[in-house]
NULOFI-667771 format. One line per 2 residues: number of its first residue (from 1); their letters; for each residue z negated, x negated, y negated of N, C-alpha, C. Coordinates in pm, 1 decimal, padded with zeros to 6 digits. Each point is the difference from the previous one (the first is absolute). Example, Ala and Ser with C-alpha at 12.3 -4.5 7.8 and 13.67 -1.06 7.14 Angstrom:
1) as) -00780.0/-01319.0/00569.0/00000.0/00089.0/-00119.0/00000.0/-00090.0/-00120.0 ~ 00072.0/00035.0/-00105.0/-00006.0/-00082.0/-00119.0/-00073.0/00077.0/-00109.0
END
This chain:
1) mr) -00309.5/02308.9/-00484.8/00055.7/-00125.4/00022.9/-00153.4/-00078.3/-00069.7 ~ -00014.0/-00102.5/00067.0/-00137.8/-00086.7/-00038.6/00066.6/-00141.9/-00037.7
3) kw) -00066.8/-00007.9/-00125.9/00039.4/-00171.3/-00075.5/-00140.2/-00052.4/-00045.7 ~ 00016.1/-00141.5/-00052.8/-00128.6/-00049.3/-00015.6/00000.3/-00033.0/-00149.6
5) yi) -00108.9/00047.3/-00032.4/-00003.2/-00080.8/-00152.8/-00087.8/-00101.6/-00045.9 ~ -00044.3/-00046.4/-00120.4/-00119.6/-00119.9/00028.5/-00058.3/00045.1/-00161.5
7) aq) -00102.8/00015.4/00032.3/-00132.2/00052.8/-00118.6/-00056.3/-00154.8/-00015.7 ~ -00001.3/-00044.3/-00164.1/-00061.8/-00078.9/-00039.9/-00144.1/00017.6/-00052.4
9) ty) -00079.3/-00073.1/00035.4/-00158.9/-00028.5/00000.1/-00037.7/-00111.1/-00090.0 ~ -00123.3/00006.1/-00021.2/-00056.1/-00104.1/-00033.3/-00032.1/-00120.2/00125.4
11) sg) 00010.6/-00101.0/-00050.7/-00014.6/-00088.2/00111.2/-00126.3/-00041.3/00048.6 ~ -00001.7/-00011.2/00116.8/-00126.0/00023.1/00061.8/-00078.4/00099.2/00061.6
13) se) 00082.5/00124.9/-00061.0/-00027.8/00141.7/00043.4/00096.7/00077.8/00102.8 ~ 00089.2/-00076.3/00047.2/00066.7/00085.0/00095.5/-00045.9/00057.0/00112.8
15) ss) -00105.1/-00063.3/00078.1/-00078.8/00083.1/00111.9/-00061.5/00120.6/-00058.2 ~ -00056.0/00001.7/-00133.0/-00079.1/00086.4/-00036.9/00114.0/00144.9/-00027.3
17) vk) 00123.5/-00048.3/-00061.6/00077.9/00087.2/-00026.8/00045.2/00079.5/00116.8 ~ 00056.0/-00092.0/00100.0/00043.9/00063.2/00101.8/-00093.0/00069.3/00090.7
19) nd) -00142.4/-00017.6/-00004.9/-00123.8/00120.5/00046.5/-00012.1/00123.2/-00086.0 ~ 00026.0/-00046.0/-00133.6/-00009.6/00124.1/-00072.0/00146.2/00091.3/00009.1
21) ie) 00111.4/-00073.7/00004.9/00111.3/00109.1/00016.1/-00026.0/00057.2/00146.7 ~ -00029.8/-00069.2/00071.6/-00008.3/00064.4/00161.5/-00107.9/00124.9/00001.1
23) ar) -00097.1/-00018.5/-00093.5/-00073.9/00096.6/00016.2/00018.1/00113.6/-00099.8 ~ 00094.1/-00013.5/-00088.2/00037.7/00123.1/-00092.1/00118.8/00068.8/00093.9
25) iq) 00065.0/-00050.5/00077.3/00109.1/00070.6/00089.5/-00096.3/00084.5/00082.7 ~ -00092.9/-00054.9/00044.3/-00105.0/00083.1/00090.9/-00060.5/00136.7/-00088.6
27) sm) -00043.8/-00002.6/-00103.1/-00066.2/00079.7/-00068.6/00095.3/00081.8/-00100.6 ~ 00115.3/-00047.9/-00037.6/00102.9/00085.0/-00013.1/00119.9/00044.9/00081.3
29) nm) -00031.1/-00001.5/00103.0/00110.2/00060.4/00129.6/00105.7/-00055.8/-00016.7 ~ 00036.2/-00128.4/-00050.6/00153.7/-00023.0/-00013.6/00038.5/-00085.8/00135.7
31) qd) -00043.8/00020.4/00106.7/00074.0/-00079.4/00100.2/00113.0/-00012.7/00060.9 ~ 00055.1/00118.1/-00075.3/00168.9/00017.2/00021.4/00073.5/-00026.0/-00068.8
33) kv) -00054.1/-00070.7/-00129.9/00053.0/-00063.5/-00135.6/-00005.3/-00169.7/00009.6 ~ -00109.4/-00026.8/00063.8/-00043.7/-00165.2/-00020.4/-00026.2/-00027.4/00132.9
35) yq) 00057.5/-00086.9/00048.1/-00025.6/-00052.7/00148.0/-00073.6/-00110.6/00015.9 ~ 00032.7/-00099.9/-00028.6/-00090.2/-00133.2/-00004.8/-00029.2/-00054.4/-00121.1
37) vl) -00090.3/-00093.5/-00008.6/-00032.9/-00070.4/-00126.1/-00038.2/-00166.9/00097.7 ~ 00054.0/-00080.8/-00068.6/00020.4/-00130.8/00064.2/-00048.4/-00101.1/-00128.8
39) vp) -00084.2/-00092.4/00051.4/00007.5/-00152.3/-00071.7/-00003.0/-00084.8/00072.6 ~ 00174.0/-00079.2/-00001.7/-00004.1/-00110.0/00092.7/-00071.1/-00128.0/-00030.3
41) eh) -00068.1/-00020.8/00127.1/-00098.7/-00118.3/00010.5/00038.3/-00077.2/00076.7 ~ -00038.3/-00116.4/-00005.2/-00003.5/-00136.8/00149.5/-00097.4/-00108.7/00011.3
43) qv) -00031.2/-00067.1/00053.9/-00135.5/-00078.8/00013.3/00104.0/-00096.7/-00013.9 ~ -00115.9/-00086.7/-00051.8/00048.6/-00133.9/-00042.8/-00123.2/-00072.5/00033.8
45) ee) 00041.3/-00158.0/00078.4/-00136.9/-00050.8/00034.3/-00003.3/-00110.2/-00133.4 ~ -00153.0/-00001.8/-00031.0/-00029.5/-00123.8/-00078.7/-00101.0/-00050.0/00023.5
47) tk) -00012.4/-00145.9/-00042.4/-00059.4/-00097.4/00059.7/-00088.6/-00021.3/-00136.5 ~ -00124.8/-00036.9/00014.3/-00100.7/00036.1/-00089.6/-00034.2/-00173.4/-00042.2
49) kd) -00051.6/-00034.3/-00092.4/-00061.8/-00132.6/-00052.8/-00069.5/-00058.6/00159.3 ~ -00096.3/00059.2/00027.2/-00042.0/-00079.0/00128.4/00062.2/00010.1/00133.6
51) gt) 00134.0/00041.0/-00010.7/00070.7/-00001.6/00121.4/00026.2/00116.6/00081.9 ~ -00105.0/00075.4/-00033.4/00002.3/00133.1/00105.0/00127.9/00093.9/-00063.3
53) kk) 00068.0/00040.5/00095.5/00115.5/00095.8/-00003.9/-00080.0/00153.8/-00035.9 ~ 00080.1/00051.9/-00087.7/-00003.9/00159.6/00013.3/00114.0/00080.9/00006.7
55) ik) -00030.4/00139.4/00021.1/00115.5/00072.1/00016.5/-00044.9/00100.5/-00142.4 ~ 00132.1/-00011.3/-00044.6/-00018.3/00097.4/-00165.6/00130.5/00084.4/00029.3
57) ve) -00048.3/00115.0/-00053.9/00095.2/00111.4/-00026.0/00072.1/00016.0/-00116.4 ~ 00137.8/-00017.4/-00040.0/00068.5/-00004.7/-00136.2/00095.6/00101.2/00024.9
59) ki) 00004.5/00071.4/-00140.3/00102.6/00104.7/-00001.5/00129.8/-00078.4/-00026.3 ~ 00100.5/00076.5/00069.2/00148.2/-00053.0/-00042.8/00068.9/00020.4/-00101.4
61) fp) -00042.0/00124.6/-00098.3/00040.5/00067.5/-00112.6/-00120.7/00003.1/-00065.8 ~ -00069.0/-00081.0/-00078.5/-00125.3/00040.4/-00061.8/00048.5/00080.1/-00116.9
63) gy) -00092.9/00102.3/-00032.1/00019.3/00121.1/-00096.8/00107.6/00126.9/00030.4 ~ 00026.7/-00025.2/00135.7/00089.5/00098.5/00044.6/-00045.8/00070.8/00095.1
65) vf) 00022.7/00121.2/00021.3/-00036.4/00089.7/00109.2/00119.2/00102.0/00032.4 ~ 00066.3/-00016.2/00127.3/00116.4/00069.2/00049.8/-00050.6/00157.6/00081.3
67) ve) 00069.6/00101.5/-00077.6/-00003.4/00081.7/00042.8/00118.0/00100.8/00081.0 ~ -00009.5/00061.5/00108.2/00106.3/00048.1/00050.9/-00005.7/00159.2/-00029.4
69) me) 00126.0/00061.2/-00077.4/-00020.3/00134.7/-00041.9/00094.0/00060.7/00041.3 ~ 00010.7/00149.9/00009.8/00104.0/00089.6/00053.9/00068.1/00018.1/-00155.0
71) vd) 00169.3/-00013.9/00019.8/00070.6/-00033.1/-00116.7/00073.0/00146.2/00044.2 ~ 00055.5/00068.2/-00107.7/00084.9/00130.3/-00001.4/00140.3/-00085.6/-00050.1
73) pq) 00113.7/-00002.1/00071.5/00117.6/-00073.6/-00028.8/00056.8/00027.9/-00146.1 ~ -00018.5/00131.0/-00042.0/00026.5/00076.3/-00144.9/-00085.9/-00013.9/-00086.6
75) kg) -00153.3/-00016.7/00005.7/-00088.9/00002.9/-00094.8/-00096.0/-00120.4/00010.3 ~ 00038.0/-00081.3/00094.0/-00067.1/-00134.9/00017.1/-00159.1/00057.0/00028.4
77) md) -00086.8/-00127.7/-00060.7/-00140.6/00018.9/00052.4/-00052.0/00152.1/-00023.3 ~ -00119.3/-00002.8/00075.6/-00040.8/00157.9/-00030.5/-00092.0/-00031.3/-00124.0
79) dq) -00010.1/00107.4/-00071.1/-00082.7/-00029.6/-00134.3/-00137.5/-00020.1/00025.8 ~ -00057.5/00114.2/00090.1/-00146.4/-00033.8/00028.4/-00054.0/-00102.5/00045.4
81) aw) 00087.9/-00084.0/00113.4/-00033.4/-00109.7/00044.7/00000.8/-00096.4/-00092.4 ~ 00120.0/00000.5/-00079.2/00013.2/-00087.5/-00118.0/-00105.2/-00016.8/-00073.8
83) fm) -00047.9/00112.6/-00038.3/-00119.3/00027.2/-00129.0/-00107.2/-00064.5/00079.4 ~ -00047.9/00025.9/00159.8/-00154.8/-00035.5/00024.2/00014.8/-00116.7/00011.4
85) ir) 00113.5/-00089.0/00032.4/-00002.6/-00131.9/00045.1/-00025.6/-00089.0/-00154.7 ~ 00080.1/00056.2/-00096.0/00022.6/-00049.2/-00107.5/-00166.0/00015.8/-00107.4
87) nt) -00050.2/00094.0/00037.2/-00143.8/00052.0/-00049.3/-00094.5/-00064.2/00077.1 ~ 00015.3/-00110.6/00099.2/-00089.8/-00036.9/00098.2/-00088.0/-00111.9/-00102.1
89) pk) -00128.1/00006.7/00008.0/-00054.2/-00110.9/-00077.3/00045.9/-00164.1/00042.4 ~ -00013.4/-00057.7/-00115.3/00069.1/-00128.9/00040.8/00180.7/-00017.4/00009.8
91) vt) 00069.7/00106.0/-00034.8/00131.1/-00015.4/00064.3/00040.2/-00019.0/-00136.0 ~ 00118.0/-00063.0/-00077.1/00047.8/-00026.5/-00114.2/00128.6/00053.0/-00006.2
93) gf) 00079.3/00013.2/00133.5/00113.9/00068.3/-00036.0/00078.3/00003.5/00137.6 ~ 00135.7/-00034.1/00032.2/00090.4/-00011.6/00090.7/00074.7/-00111.0/-00063.8
95) lg) 00034.2/-00059.9/00098.5/00115.7/-00091.3/00006.1/00144.2/00043.2/00016.8 ~ 00072.3/00004.1/-00100.3/00133.2/00061.8/-00024.6/00009.3/00117.7/-00068.5
97) ss) -00100.8/00033.7/-00069.0/-00029.4/00093.2/-00145.1/00016.1/-00074.0/-00105.7 ~ 00057.5/00093.6/-00091.0/00021.9/-00074.0/-00160.7/-00104.3/00068.1/-00082.4
99) gn) -00086.0/00077.9/00080.4/-00109.3/00052.4/-00070.1/00050.0/00168.2/-00060.0 ~ -00084.2/00053.8/-00100.6/00039.3/00115.6/-00080.4/00016.4/00095.4/00102.5
101) gt) -00039.3/00034.5/00109.0/00009.9/00110.7/00092.8/00101.6/-00079.3/00100.5 ~ 00068.7/-00066.3/-00012.7/00126.6/00002.1/00106.3/-00054.2/-00066.8/00124.3
103) kp) 00065.1/00062.1/00121.9/-00036.8/-00020.5/00099.6/00057.1/-00123.7/00075.4 ~ -00091.0/-00072.4/00080.3/00041.2/-00164.9/00062.3/00116.6/00044.5/00100.6
105) tp) 00066.5/-00125.4/00015.9/00131.1/-00009.6/00107.0/-00100.7/-00060.2/00103.1 ~ 00021.1/00044.6/00138.8/-00044.5/-00025.4/00110.2/00062.6/-00149.6/00045.9
107) va) -00091.0/-00054.0/00064.1/00033.9/-00160.0/00054.7/00115.4/00030.6/00085.7 ~ 00111.5/-00116.3/-00009.5/00100.6/-00021.5/00093.7/-00045.1/00063.8/00143.5
109) td) 00079.3/00058.2/00087.7/-00037.0/-00003.5/00133.1/-00033.5/-00112.0/00089.9 ~ 00132.8/-00089.6/-00030.0/00021.7/-00096.6/00073.3/-00142.4/-00098.2/-00049.4
111) em) -00023.0/-00018.6/-00113.3/-00107.5/-00082.8/-00057.9/-00136.4/00053.0/00050.9 ~ -00009.5/00125.6/00028.3/-00142.8/00054.2/00039.5/-00002.3/-00027.5/00162.0
113) nt) 00114.6/-00002.1/00075.9/00014.4/-00002.2/00112.4/-00052.2/-00187.2/00033.3 ~ 00063.5/-00072.0/-00047.4/-00020.9/-00143.5/-00015.0/-00157.2/-00030.2/00003.8
115) il) -00094.7/00075.7/-00114.0/-00135.9/-00012.2/-00027.5/-00094.1/00041.2/00135.4 ~ 00070.3/00128.7/00032.8/-00044.3/00063.5/00121.6/-00017.5/-00057.6/00134.5
117) rn) 00122.4/-00083.2/-00010.4/00016.2/-00106.2/00127.2/-00084.8/-00106.3/00017.6 ~ 00000.9/-00064.7/-00136.7/-00092.3/-00129.6/-00044.7/-00134.3/00028.4/00074.2
119) lg) -00042.9/00150.5/-00049.7/-00161.4/-00004.2/00020.8/00012.5/00092.2/00156.2 ~ 00069.0/-00022.7/00077.4/00005.0/00019.7/00133.6/-00013.5/00161.7/00006.4
121) lm) 00034.2/00084.2/-00108.7/-00013.0/00151.6/00006.8/00088.9/00057.7/00069.4 ~ 00094.4/-00048.9/00011.9/00152.2/00006.6/00034.8/00079.3/-00094.1/00077.7
123) ek) 00066.4/00048.1/00119.8/00068.6/-00079.2/00067.1/00152.1/-00020.9/-00022.3 ~ 00035.4/-00153.4/-00019.4/00112.7/-00045.7/00005.3/00107.0/00046.4/00078.5
125) pk) 00105.4/00081.9/-00046.9/00131.6/00058.3/00076.3/00039.4/-00100.2/00085.4 ~ 00037.5/00026.6/00124.7/00077.8/-00068.0/00072.8/00148.3/-00007.0/-00029.4
127) ld) 00061.0/-00111.6/-00031.5/00148.4/-00025.2/-00024.1/00059.2/00036.1/00131.3 ~ 00110.4/00111.4/-00009.8/00076.5/00093.9/00086.2/00122.1/-00116.6/00041.5
129) fe) -00019.6/-00101.8/-00010.8/00135.3/-00086.8/-00010.1/-00027.7/-00111.4/00100.3 ~ 00098.6/-00050.2/00076.9/-00012.0/-00134.9/00064.0/00068.7/-00096.4/-00029.6
131) vg) 00012.9/-00152.4/-00001.5/00091.7/-00085.3/-00027.1/00129.2/00037.5/00070.7 ~ 00112.0/-00014.8/-00089.3/00129.8/00024.2/00048.3/00048.4/00145.3/-00004.3
133) dk) -00092.3/00090.5/-00025.2/00063.1/00141.9/-00036.9/00067.8/-00007.1/-00097.7 ~ 00111.5/00074.7/-00013.7/00096.6/00028.3/-00117.7/-00068.8/00126.7/-00084.5
135) vt) 00023.3/-00032.6/-00138.6/-00082.5/00061.5/-00090.1/00108.8/00011.9/-00148.4 ~ -00015.2/00110.9/-00045.3/00077.9/00049.0/-00146.9/-00119.6/-00027.3/-00103.7
137) it) 00070.3/-00035.2/-00109.6/-00111.4/-00029.4/-00094.8/00028.3/00140.5/-00086.5 ~ -00136.8/00057.5/-00033.6/00009.2/00117.9/-00095.3/-00019.6/-00004.3/-00137.6
139) tg) -00055.0/-00114.1/-00013.4/-00023.1/00018.7/-00192.0/00039.8/-00167.7/-00027.3 ~ 00029.5/00000.7/-00146.6/00013.9/-00106.7/-00065.3/00146.7/-00031.1/-00016.2
141) sf) 00028.5/-00123.6/-00035.7/00166.4/-00014.4/-00016.6/00068.0/-00023.5/00161.4 ~ -00078.2/-00039.4/00096.2/00078.5/-00000.2/00131.3/-00021.2/00137.2/00084.7
143) ag) -00007.3/00140.7/-00103.9/-00023.0/00102.4/00068.0/00118.1/-00000.2/00089.4 ~ 00003.7/00051.5/00130.6/00113.1/00059.9/00044.9/00060.9/-00125.8/00103.5
145) qv) -00017.9/-00099.1/-00036.0/00023.7/-00142.5/00092.4/-00104.5/00001.9/00145.6 ~ 00091.3/-00026.9/00110.9/-00051.2/-00003.7/00084.2/-00046.4/-00147.8/00045.0
147) ge) -00118.1/-00031.1/00075.7/00002.3/-00125.6/00026.9/-00103.3/-00027.5/00144.2 ~ -00034.6/-00107.7/00063.4/-00088.7/-00002.6/00105.8/-00133.5/-00084.9/-00058.6
149) ii) -00111.0/00067.0/00088.8/-00133.4/-00059.5/-00046.1/-00020.5/-00123.9/00073.2 ~ -00045.7/-00098.7/-00047.2/-00011.0/-00123.5/00010.4/-00160.0/-00056.4/00002.1
151) nl) -00058.2/00095.9/-00056.0/-00150.3/-00058.6/00005.5/-00054.5/00137.2/-00049.7 ~ -00161.4/-00000.8/00042.4/-00073.1/00138.6/-00028.9/-00125.3/-00052.1/-00093.6
153) ne) -00083.4/00038.8/-00064.2/-00106.1/-00026.5/-00049.0/-00096.7/00129.0/00016.4 ~ -00084.4/00015.2/00081.6/-00052.8/00088.4/00035.8/-00150.6/00049.4/-00140.1
155) ek) -00001.4/-00089.2/00017.1/-00119.2/-00032.8/-00139.5/00003.2/00038.2/-00096.9 ~ 00147.2/-00035.4/-00061.9/00025.9/00016.0/-00098.7/00125.9/00137.5/-00021.0
157) ql) 00021.8/00033.3/00077.4/00104.1/00123.6/00043.1/00119.1/-00035.4/-00077.9 ~ 00073.7/-00143.8/00046.4/00102.9/-00044.6/-00035.1/00091.0/-00003.3/00114.2
159) vt) 00121.7/00006.8/-00044.5/00103.0/-00056.9/00112.9/00107.3/-00053.0/-00055.6 ~ 00035.8/-00136.3/00090.1/00123.5/-00070.4/-00050.3/00119.8/00035.7/00060.5
161) va) 00083.5/00038.4/-00076.7/00124.9/00026.9/00017.3/00117.1/-00125.5/00007.8 ~ 00101.2/00001.2/00102.4/00136.7/-00083.5/-00042.9/00076.9/00120.6/-00044.1
163) in) 00053.2/-00058.7/-00106.3/00100.3/00079.9/-00061.1/00114.2/-00074.7/-00043.0 ~ 00119.4/00067.2/00015.8/00131.6/-00070.5/-00048.4/00003.3/00037.2/-00146.3
165) fl) -00020.0/-00139.8/-00061.1/00013.0/-00003.1/-00182.8/00110.7/-00088.5/-00010.0 ~ 00079.6/00041.2/-00106.5/00132.4/-00060.3/-00030.4/00055.3/-00109.5/00144.1
167) gt) 00033.7/00088.4/00107.8/00054.9/-00068.8/00123.0/-00077.3/-00069.8/00085.2 ~ -00167.7/-00052.8/-00105.1/-00088.6/-00076.2/00065.8/-00103.0/00095.8/00070.4
169) vt) -00059.7/-00029.2/00135.2/-00103.0/00048.2/00042.9/-00117.5/-00052.8/-00099.8 ~ -00076.2/00071.9/-00040.7/-00123.7/-00049.9/-00084.6/-00124.6/00089.2/00050.3
171) pa) -00111.0/-00058.3/00039.8/-00127.9/00056.8/00019.9/-00034.0/00070.5/-00157.9 ~ -00060.5/00108.2/00023.6/-00059.9/00065.3/-00102.2/-00090.0/00111.8/00051.4
173) ef) -00139.1/-00000.1/-00098.2/-00137.5/00036.5/00022.3/00000.3/00143.3/-00061.4 ~ -00045.4/00086.5/00080.7/00004.9/00131.3/-00044.4/-00134.8/00102.0/00050.6
175) ga) -00073.7/00053.1/-00063.8/-00111.0/00095.3/00042.4/00074.5/00111.7/00130.5 ~ -00110.3/00001.8/00068.4/00002.4/00093.5/00110.4/00090.9/00124.5/-00025.6
177) ad) -00059.0/00071.5/-00101.6/00065.5/00122.4/-00031.7/00134.3/-00008.1/-00052.2 ~ 00037.3/-00104.3/-00058.6/00161.4/-00030.9/-00027.2/00109.7/-00002.4/00080.5
179) vk) -00054.7/-00011.6/00107.0/00113.4/-00001.1/00113.8/-00019.1/00095.9/00082.6 ~ 00117.1/00020.8/00085.0/-00019.4/00106.9/00112.3/00087.2/-00020.6/00094.5
181) ka) -00019.5/00039.0/00153.8/00069.1/-00070.6/00090.9/00152.2/00062.5/-00010.2 ~ 00084.0/-00070.0/00022.1/00140.0/00021.9/-00019.1/00050.4/00096.6/00129.0
END
């Protein structure tokens, strides 16, 4: 099972840390334990004082490097991979670790998927619903209720469902994962 973790670095050292981790993966033969190293960046257009425009690359999360690693469901993160990354120059630790040798918690899958989609590294899933479909709500206080889809938001992966609430048909918004076809 693969999970993403966040290594903390000195600000401004993200790219060199990424390169160092990638080199250590190769030299220590850890390709089966550490899969990807990512420094999320985006381009920003800057206007100089003389009016010329310049494209500048900025880090989205300064001071952080994302690392995708193999995780054992019982043991968690691999000890060798954890040690290798933690002891990479300019790495100050892991986000989600309280220190004293405790292993960090991984980034939530839905949060990481959002980051990957925003970077264009992952496609947005297509909604398997259409307006007018009958759906059952699977989570929350409306779990088990059946309603009709009245609106879809592909971009945000949301569906608006008309449900019967206290005798009145009321629209309610749900994540696509929170409903299933009835």
